[in-house]
ROLO-840987 format. One line per 10 residues: number of its first residue (from 1); their letters; for each residue x, z, y of C-alpha. Coordinates in steps of 0.05 Angstrom, whole numbers. Last residue first. Layout:
BEGIN
NUM> A> X Z Y ~ ... .
***
This chain:
BEGIN
205> XXXXXXXXXX> -480 -1518 -2194 ~ -415 -1498 -2226 ~ -368 -1445 -2198 ~ -295 -1464 -2194 ~ -243 -1437 -2243 ~ -178 -1433 -2203 ~ -117 -1440 -2247 ~ -57 -1393 -2247 ~ 5 -1424 -2277 ~ 40 -1382 -2329 .
195> XXXXXXXXXX> 43 -1436 -2381 ~ 51 -1505 -2350 ~ -3 -1555 -2369 ~ 14 -1626 -2386 ~ -43 -1657 -2426 ~ -91 -1649 -2367 ~ -52 -1702 -2329 ~ -74 -1709 -2256 ~ -87 -1635 -2243 ~ -105 -1623 -2171 .
185> XXXXXXXXXX> -129 -1551 -2185 ~ -202 -1558 -2166 ~ -204 -1629 -2196 ~ -177 -1607 -2263 ~ -225 -1548 -2267 ~ -284 -1592 -2248 ~ -261 -1642 -2303 ~ -263 -1591 -2360 ~ -338 -1594 -2370 ~ -335 -1626 -2439 .
175> XXXXXXXXXX> -315 -1559 -2471 ~ -383 -1530 -2455 ~ -397 -1455 -2453 ~ -376 -1452 -2381 ~ -317 -1404 -2383 ~ -296 -1405 -2456 ~ -312 -1478 -2468 ~ -282 -1497 -2401 ~ -217 -1460 -2419 ~ -215 -1494 -2487 .
165> XXXXXXXXXX> -226 -1563 -2455 ~ -173 -1550 -2401 ~ -124 -1536 -2456 ~ -88 -1471 -2472 ~ -36 -1472 -2527 ~ 16 -1431 -2490 ~ -21 -1388 -2438 ~ -48 -1410 -2371 ~ -71 -1355 -2324 ~ -144 -1362 -2308 .
155> XXXXXXXXXX> -180 -1351 -2241 ~ -251 -1341 -2219 ~ -300 -1371 -2169 ~ -371 -1346 -2182 ~ -430 -1384 -2212 ~ -405 -1386 -2284 ~ -445 -1326 -2307 ~ -434 -1259 -2341 ~ -500 -1222 -2349 ~ -507 -1163 -2302 .
145> XXXXXXXXXX> -488 -1094 -2330 ~ -548 -1048 -2327 ~ -559 -1047 -2402 ~ -485 -1035 -2415 ~ -483 -979 -2363 ~ -543 -945 -2396 ~ -511 -947 -2465 ~ -446 -918 -2437 ~ -483 -858 -2409 ~ -475 -848 -2334 .
135> XXXXXXXXXX> -439 -787 -2304 ~ -429 -785 -2229 ~ -368 -746 -2206 ~ -383 -682 -2167 ~ -336 -654 -2115 ~ -352 -584 -2089 ~ -331 -545 -2028 ~ -351 -472 -2038 ~ -363 -423 -1981 ~ -363 -348 -1992 .
125> XXXXXXXXXX> -392 -283 -1967 ~ -399 -215 -2001 ~ -329 -204 -2029 ~ -317 -133 -2056 ~ -256 -103 -2022 ~ -278 -30 -2023 ~ -300 -33 -1949 ~ -343 -93 -1963 ~ -316 -163 -1955 ~ -328 -226 -1915 .
115> XXXXXXXXXX> -292 -294 -1917 ~ -284 -317 -1989 ~ -262 -390 -1989 ~ -274 -436 -2049 ~ -251 -504 -2074 ~ -287 -532 -2134 ~ -265 -599 -2164 ~ -287 -652 -2213 ~ -354 -625 -2235 ~ -392 -671 -2282 .
105> XXXXXXXXXX> -451 -709 -2256 ~ -524 -729 -2255 ~ -550 -735 -2183 ~ -622 -723 -2163 ~ -654 -731 -2094 ~ -730 -725 -2090 ~ -727 -652 -2069 ~ -657 -627 -2081 ~ -632 -634 -2152 ~ -561 -633 -2177 .
95> XXXXXXXXXX> -557 -650 -2251 ~ -503 -626 -2299 ~ -460 -651 -2356 ~ -421 -592 -2384 ~ -345 -591 -2387 ~ -315 -621 -2451 ~ -298 -594 -2520 ~ -371 -606 -2542 ~ -389 -541 -2578 ~ -337 -497 -2544 .
85> XXXXXXXXXX> -356 -519 -2475 ~ -297 -533 -2428 ~ -301 -495 -2363 ~ -309 -531 -2297 ~ -383 -511 -2292 ~ -360 -439 -2294 ~ -335 -445 -2222 ~ -407 -454 -2202 ~ -432 -394 -2242 ~ -373 -354 -2215 .
75> XXXXXXXXXX> -399 -367 -2144 ~ -464 -330 -2156 ~ -442 -263 -2186 ~ -380 -274 -2144 ~ -421 -253 -2083 ~ -413 -181 -2104 ~ -473 -140 -2079 ~ -486 -104 -2014 ~ -556 -135 -2015 ~ -551 -151 -1941 .
65> XXXXXXXXXX> -480 -177 -1950 ~ -498 -225 -2006 ~ -479 -290 -1972 ~ -465 -357 -2007 ~ -455 -425 -1974 ~ -450 -490 -2012 ~ -410 -550 -1987 ~ -423 -619 -2018 ~ -387 -680 -2041 ~ -421 -730 -2088 .
55> XXXXXXXXXX> -377 -783 -2120 ~ -398 -850 -2150 ~ -348 -876 -2201 ~ -312 -940 -2183 ~ -337 -1009 -2202 ~ -292 -1057 -2237 ~ -242 -1113 -2227 ~ -274 -1161 -2177 ~ -224 -1216 -2160 ~ -210 -1235 -2088 .
45> XXXXXXXXXX> -172 -1301 -2082 ~ -111 -1297 -2038 ~ -106 -1330 -1970 ~ -79 -1396 -1943 ~ -77 -1430 -2011 ~ -17 -1470 -2034 ~ 5 -1423 -2088 ~ -53 -1377 -2110 ~ -46 -1303 -2096 ~ -94 -1258 -2133 .
35> XXXXXXXXXX> -121 -1198 -2093 ~ -154 -1146 -2137 ~ -218 -1109 -2118 ~ -238 -1040 -2143 ~ -309 -1026 -2121 ~ -338 -968 -2082 ~ -387 -909 -2081 ~ -386 -845 -2039 ~ -443 -796 -2027 ~ -432 -740 -1977 .
25> XXXXXXXXXX> -477 -680 -1969 ~ -509 -644 -1910 ~ -533 -577 -1884 ~ -530 -548 -1954 ~ -591 -508 -1978 ~ -576 -434 -1981 ~ -576 -390 -2044 ~ -570 -450 -2092 ~ -606 -434 -2157 ~ -569 -447 -2222 .
15> XXXXXXXXXX> -613 -479 -2276 ~ -616 -450 -2345 ~ -578 -486 -2400 ~ -586 -547 -2445 ~ -557 -594 -2393 ~ -526 -556 -2335 ~ -578 -552 -2279 ~ -558 -546 -2206 ~ -609 -525 -2153 ~ -633 -543 -2084 .
5> XXXXX> -691 -506 -2053 ~ -751 -540 -2024 ~ -767 -519 -1953 ~ -831 -478 -1947 ~ -887 -508 -1905 .
***
């Protein structure tokens, strides 16, 4: 059974065949988390800020020694994915496909090493280390974004004019539900709120 070949396809252009399938690839994904210190608590509250872009790292090997041809005929196509397109003024959006695995991306970095040459100096062997950053359309991200809810502990920094009722209305959709905020922050008099204070907004059942 023949092994499926990997290839890269710039959108609207012909696909670029990979001469040799990579032995492995790396896929990284993470979140940006902020630590918010609350006076009186033993540890800070962790606040989700945003998700980071997924990154695919891969090494591609090129060898044209048997053909006695210039390996740059292949590597230049990969370096070309960094070039800005005249029609869009940005580098092309591409898709890496290998069997059932697909990854839509823009190229962030290409680092190459040329290691074998013909007698006239023509390179015939090269390795390229590539970093691809995932590209997701804004419309898709909005559709995938989970609906904001009041079931996670959050924080709010008091501003002049803030009241517990207005905060409850914004957070829970009900101004009358200000008491859980007062209880979570040991507020005896909700009419005296100090601007700059960070309040814990507890989750509601």
